[in-house]
N, C-alpha and C positions, 0 to 999 in steps of 0.2 A: 514209882511212875513219875514221869516228869510232868510238871503242872500244866504245860501247854498241851498235853495229850489226854488229860484225865477226862475231859468232857465227852470225848468220843466213846469212852468205855463205860463211864458211869452216867447214864442218861438222867438219873434223878438228882444230879447235883449241878449247881451253877458255880462257876469259878470266879473268885475275886481277882483283883489285880495283884498278882504276886510277883516278886522279883524273878528275873530270868534265871534259868539253870537251877531251879529250886527242886530239891528232892521232897516229894509229898508223901507223908506217912499218915495212915488213917486212924491211928490211935495215939492219943497224946502221950501216954506213958511209954509207948514204943518210940515215939519221936525223941523223948528225953534220953532214952537208952541209946538210940542211934547217935544222938548228938555227942554222947560220951564216947561211943565206939569210934566215931569219925574224927576224933580229935587229932589223929595222926593221918587222916586221909587227905589226899590232895587232888583226886580226880574221880570223875563219874563217866562211865563209858556208855554211850548209846549203842545198843547192840544192832540197831537197824542201819545206822550210818557209819559205825566204827569211829565216831568222833568223840574224843576225850575232852571233857569240860571240867574246869576247876570247880571244886565244891568245898565248902567249909561247914562246920557245925552250925553256924548262924543261919545257914540256908536251909536247914532241916526244919520243916513246919509240920503242924498237926492237922487233923481233920477240920479244925476251926476255920481253915481257909476256905471252906466250902459250906454252902447252905442247901438244904433239901428244897426242891421246888414243890409248889402245891399240886402240880400235875401228877405227882406220884399217887395221889388218892384216886384220880380217875383211872390211872393204870391199874391200880388195885381193884377198883370196881369192875372194870372190863374183864380182868382176869378171873375174878371171883364169879362173875356172871357166866362166863364161858364154862367154868367148872361146875357150877350149879346146874346149868341146863344139860350138860353132858350126863350128870348123875340122874337128873329128872327123866331124860329120855331112856337111859339104860334100864331104869326100874319101872317104866311106864306100863308094862303089860301084866306084871304080877298082881297088882291090886285089883284088876278087873278080870282075872283068870276065870272065875266062876261064871260071870256073865258071858264071856266069850265062849266058854265051854257049852253052856246051855243054849245060847241063841245063835251061835255061828259055828258050832260043831268043832271047835278047837280043843283037842285033847290036851292033857297035862304035859305030854312030851313036847308039844309044839310051843306052848307058852314058856316052858322051862328053857328051851333052846333059845328063844328070843331074849330071855333075860341073861343067858350065859354068854351071849355074843360080846357083852361088855368086858368080861374077863378074858375070853378067848382072844379077841382082837387087840387087847391091850399089849400082848406080847410082841407081835410084829411092829406095832406103833412105837413101843418103847425102844426097839432096835433101830428103827428108821429115823425118827425125829432127831435124836442126838447127832446122828451122822449128817443129816441135812443142816442142822444148826452149826456144825463145825465148818461147813462149806459156805454158810451165809451168815445169818444173825437170828436172834430170837424174834424180832418183829416179822420177818418173813415166815418163820415157822408158825407163829400164831395166826398170821393172815391166811396161810395155807390151811391150817387146822379149822379155822372158822369158816372158810370158803367151803370145805367139805361138809361141815355141819349145816351150812345154809343150803347146799345141794340136797342133803338128806331131808331138810325141812320142806323144801319145795316138793319133793317126792311124796312126803307125808300128806301135804295138802291136796296134791293131785290124786292120791290114792282114794280119797273119799269125796272128791268133787267132780273128777273127770273120769278116772279109771273105774270100771265096775268093781263092786265089792267082792266079786268072786276072785279077784287077783290081789286082794288085800294082804294075804299071807306072804306073797312074793315081795311086794313092796315093803312090807314090815321087816322081813329078813334083810333086805338091802339097807334100810335105814338103820337097823340095829347094828349091822356089821360096820357101816361107816362111822356111826357114833362110838362104837367100842374102839375102833382104830384111833379115833381122835382123843380118846381118854388119856393117852399117855402124856399129852402136853400139860393139862391142868394138874395132874397128879405128880409129875416129875419136874415141872418147871417152877414150883413154888419158891425154892431157894434162890433161883436165878432172879426172880422178880424182887424178892425182899432184899437181897444183898445189893443189887445194882440200883434200886430206887429208894431205899430207905436207910436213914442213918442207923447206927448200931443200936441205940436205945429204943428204936421203933420196930426193929425186925421181928421180935418175938410177937408183938401185937399183930403185925401184918401177917405173919405166918399163921397165927391162930385164927385170924379172920378168914383166910383162904380155906383152911381145913374145915372150919365150921360151915362155910357155904357149900363145900363139896358134900358134906353129910346132909345139909338141908335140902339139897337137890334130890338126893335119894329119898328123902321123906315126903317130898311134895306129892308124888302120885298116890300115897296112902290117903291123902285128904281130897285131892282133886279127882282121882279116878273113880272111887265109889260115889262121889257127889254127882258126877256127870253120867256115869254108866253104872247104875245101881244093880245090886244082885236081886234076883227074884225073891219074894218073901218065902216061898217054899221051894227048895231045890229039888224036891221029889216030884213036883207037878209036871215039869217039862222033860220029856225024854230027849236023847240025842237025836238030832235031825240033820239032814244034808241040805235043807233049805232054810231060809230065814223065817223065823216065827213072826207072825203078823202082830200088828199093834194091839189088836183086840185080845189076843191070847196072853199078852204080857201086861194086862190090866192098864192099858192106856199109855204105857211108856214106849215111845218111839226110839228103839235102840239104835236104829240106823242114824237118826238125827243126833242122838246123844253121842254116839261114837264119832260122828263127823266133827262135832265141835271139840271133842277131846283131842283128836288128832290135829285139827286146824290150830288149836292153841299151842300144841307142841311145835308144829311147823313154824309158826310165827316167832316163837321164842328162839328157835334155832337160827332163823334168818337174822334176828336182831343181834346175835353174837357177832356176825360179820360187820354189821353196821356200827356197833360200838367200837370195834377195833379199828375199822377203816377210817373213822372220822378223826382219830388222833394223828 
């Protein structure tokens, strides 16, 4: 890659003042090898403009000509947050399945399907997003991805604040479908972020951080879910009903209010994914 164009492709690097017509190689040992191989070379061809430029081994430089920018850590944070929230939302219904079954008449098949949307919708998302990225760039893909997540977050908030709870199952399917579709980007875009924003010696750490946050997001509902929407002390006490059980029957626990806060927290975190990406 010619040094004058590297900044457009590698967003995580800043270019020093290098000699013109310099061939930039990103590994020092490779640069030495190329300096040897190019001892008899006299020209470098620019495939875009068909211009042949003289080149010599002394013009071959290593990655030391570039330095990583501090903004790479914010990019990593925004990407990790997006993946963590996607996993959080995808696994949000399983940990409170018993409470939903007893208090809102949701059977096991219904809550299982809500959880399965994350895996089902990953397939079309994994097929579409790489094609879109080939037509534009990764920033557009992540913005579109977080915009869809923010839309699902707004629907989550409205489903427990404006829309009657009788329609909660329909809004829940919508948000889970959208969230599952968006899961392809954080799971498949890890290497793109680490390669383009981090130097070689930091890529393993950056990749490990991303993968750890993805699994952390899946684990969050196991703590937050039962904490806000607890299971009844005796599962045999309450039969399946088509109407909501009153606060008195559930020993003073207002499940409607608890569920509202659980979903509002989810909606706010989904909207924040778009905010964190858009401000950079």
